[in-house]
C-alpha positions as CSV (number, residue, x, y, z in Angstrom):
1,M,22.7,-3.4,-18.8
2,K,19.2,-4.3,-19.9
3,T,15.9,-3.1,-19.3
4,V,13.0,-5.6,-19.2
5,L,9.9,-4.8,-19.1
6,I,7.2,-7.4,-17.2
7,P,3.9,-7.1,-17.6
8,T,1.9,-7.6,-14.3
9,D,-1.1,-7.5,-12.1
10,Y,0.9,-6.5,-8.9
11,R,0.1,-9.6,-7.4
12,T,3.0,-11.4,-5.7
13,E,3.1,-14.4,-7.8
14,S,4.2,-12.4,-10.7
15,L,7.6,-11.5,-8.8
16,Q,8.3,-14.9,-8.9
17,Y,9.3,-14.8,-12.6
18,I,12.2,-12.3,-11.8
19,P,15.0,-15.1,-10.6
20,Q,14.5,-16.9,-13.6
21,L,14.7,-13.7,-15.8
22,L,17.7,-13.0,-14.4
23,S,19.3,-16.3,-15.4
24,K,18.4,-15.6,-18.7
25,F,20.8,-12.4,-18.9
26,Y,23.3,-13.8,-16.1
27,P,25.9,-11.9,-15.9
28,E,24.4,-8.6,-17.1
29,K,22.9,-6.4,-14.6
30,V,19.2,-5.9,-15.4
31,D,16.3,-3.2,-14.6
32,V,12.8,-4.5,-14.3
33,V,10.1,-2.2,-15.1
34,M,6.6,-3.9,-14.0
35,V,4.0,-2.4,-15.8
36,H,0.0,-2.6,-15.9
37,M,-1.7,-2.0,-19.0
38,M,-5.1,0.2,-19.0
39,S,-7.0,1.3,-21.8
40,V,-7.6,5.0,-22.0
41,T,-10.6,6.6,-21.1
42,D,-12.5,8.9,-24.0
43,C,-14.0,11.3,-21.4
44,V,-12.3,15.0,-21.4
45,R,-12.4,15.2,-17.8
46,E,-10.4,12.2,-17.0
47,L,-8.0,12.6,-19.5
48,L,-7.3,16.1,-18.4
49,M,-6.1,14.2,-14.8
50,L,-4.3,11.6,-16.7
51,T,-0.8,12.9,-16.0
52,R,-1.5,13.0,-12.3
53,R,-3.2,9.5,-11.8
54,S,-2.3,7.6,-8.7
55,A,-5.5,5.7,-7.7
56,E,-4.0,2.9,-9.5
57,Y,-1.0,2.5,-7.2
58,K,-3.5,1.6,-4.4
59,H,-3.7,-1.7,-6.2
60,I,0.0,-2.6,-5.5
61,S,0.0,-4.1,-1.9
62,D,2.7,-3.7,0.8
63,E,3.5,-7.5,0.3
64,F,4.0,-6.7,-3.2
65,Y,6.5,-3.8,-2.4
66,N,8.1,-6.0,0.1
67,G,8.8,-8.6,-2.3
68,C,10.4,-6.1,-4.6
69,I,12.9,-5.1,-1.8
70,G,13.7,-8.6,-0.9
71,L,14.5,-9.4,-4.4
72,K,16.6,-6.9,-4.9
73,N,18.6,-7.3,-1.6
74,E,18.8,-10.9,-3.0
75,N,20.2,-10.1,-6.0
76,P,22.7,-7.1,-5.4
77,S,24.9,-7.9,-8.3
78,Q,22.3,-8.3,-11.1
79,L,19.0,-6.7,-10.4
80,N,19.7,-2.9,-10.7
81,N,16.4,-1.6,-10.4
82,I,12.7,-2.3,-10.0
83,R,10.2,0.3,-11.1
84,L,6.4,0.1,-11.1
85,E,4.7,1.7,-13.6
86,F,1.2,1.9,-15.4
87,F,0.7,2.3,-19.2
88,Y,-2.2,4.3,-20.2
89,G,-3.0,3.5,-23.9
90,N,-5.2,1.4,-26.4
91,T,-2.7,1.3,-29.7
92,T,0.6,-0.4,-30.4
93,S,2.0,2.8,-31.7
94,A,1.4,4.4,-28.0
95,F,2.9,1.3,-26.6
96,K,5.9,1.4,-28.5
97,N,6.4,4.9,-27.4
98,F,6.3,3.8,-23.5
99,I,8.6,1.3,-24.3
100,D,11.1,4.0,-26.3
101,L,10.6,6.2,-23.4
102,H,11.6,3.8,-20.9
103,D,14.5,2.2,-23.0
104,I,13.2,-1.2,-23.2
105,D,15.6,-3.8,-24.6
106,A,13.4,-6.9,-24.0
107,V,9.8,-7.9,-22.9
108,L,9.1,-10.7,-20.7
109,E,6.2,-12.9,-22.0
110,L,4.7,-14.9,-18.9
111,T,3.4,-17.9,-21.2
112,G,0.5,-19.3,-19.5
113,Y,0.1,-16.7,-16.6
114,R,-3.2,-15.4,-16.3
115,Y,-4.0,-11.9,-15.4
116,K,-5.9,-10.4,-13.2
117,M,-7.6,-7.1,-14.1
118,L,-7.1,-4.6,-11.4
119,N,-10.4,-2.6,-13.1
120,Q,-12.5,-2.3,-15.7
121,A,-9.8,-0.3,-17.8
122,S,-7.3,-3.1,-17.4
123,I,-6.5,-4.5,-20.8
124,N,-4.6,-8.0,-21.4
125,P,-1.1,-7.3,-22.3
126,V,-0.7,-10.1,-24.7
127,E,-1.6,-8.6,-27.9
128,M,0.5,-5.5,-27.1
129,I,3.5,-7.5,-26.4
130,D,2.9,-9.6,-29.5
131,R,3.3,-6.2,-31.6
132,C,5.7,-4.3,-29.9
133,G,9.0,-5.1,-31.7
134,K,11.1,-5.7,-29.2
135,K,12.9,-9.2,-28.1
136,I,10.4,-11.4,-26.5
137,V,11.8,-13.3,-23.7
138,K,9.4,-16.5,-22.8
139,I,9.0,-18.0,-19.5
140,N,6.2,-20.5,-18.9
141,S,4.3,-20.4,-16.0
142,R,3.9,-24.2,-15.8
143,E,7.4,-24.6,-15.8
144,L,7.7,-22.2,-13.0
145,Q,5.0,-24.1,-11.0
146,R,7.0,-27.6,-11.3
147,N,9.9,-25.8,-9.9
148,P,8.6,-23.0,-7.7
149,V,11.1,-20.1,-6.5
150,V,10.7,-19.3,-3.0
151,L,10.5,-15.3,-2.4
152,K,11.9,-14.0,0.9
153,L,9.5,-11.1,1.7
154,E,11.2,-8.7,3.8
155,V,9.0,-6.9,6.4
156,V,9.7,-3.2,5.8
157,S,8.1,-0.3,7.9
158,E,6.4,2.3,5.6
159,T,9.2,5.0,6.6
160,E,11.9,2.6,5.4
161,Q,9.9,1.6,2.4
162,A,9.7,5.3,1.2
163,P,13.3,5.9,0.5
164,M,14.1,2.4,-1.2
165,L,11.2,2.7,-3.6
166,A,11.9,6.1,-4.2
167,E,15.4,5.3,-5.5
168,Q,14.1,3.9,-8.7
169,Y,13.2,7.5,-9.9
170,V,16.6,9.1,-9.3
């Protein structure tokens, strides 16, 4: 099984890369870790609260969660799991520690994708990816635009959604 990190801005457009990613690793099972990168504050009070941050998760829409569940249901034999994370750091060594912690085997580089910053602390992931030291899998966003992937977004209620998403941390 491979674990692949996908930098994301948590727009549903970033989910369109997963089917193409799975085809690159076929027939191997894949765990996907979707990560938005944010710089660390220098305010001591904010640093003390960093371990309990959850405010950023409000930027992840229900449509995005439902898209993840839909992808998992469409690809049960190959897509083992999708985890949603935030990386807080400014340095390559902190990013490498994050990669080691999550047992990342490869990082997806979305060539031509324009990342939307969720807030003023968001950082562009391209420089971190280039220096991470892991295998980099490239998918060109222009190529995907010519051959679009149609995602089936499953509408799942919050009560059904919670246990499905909680499975990712078991």
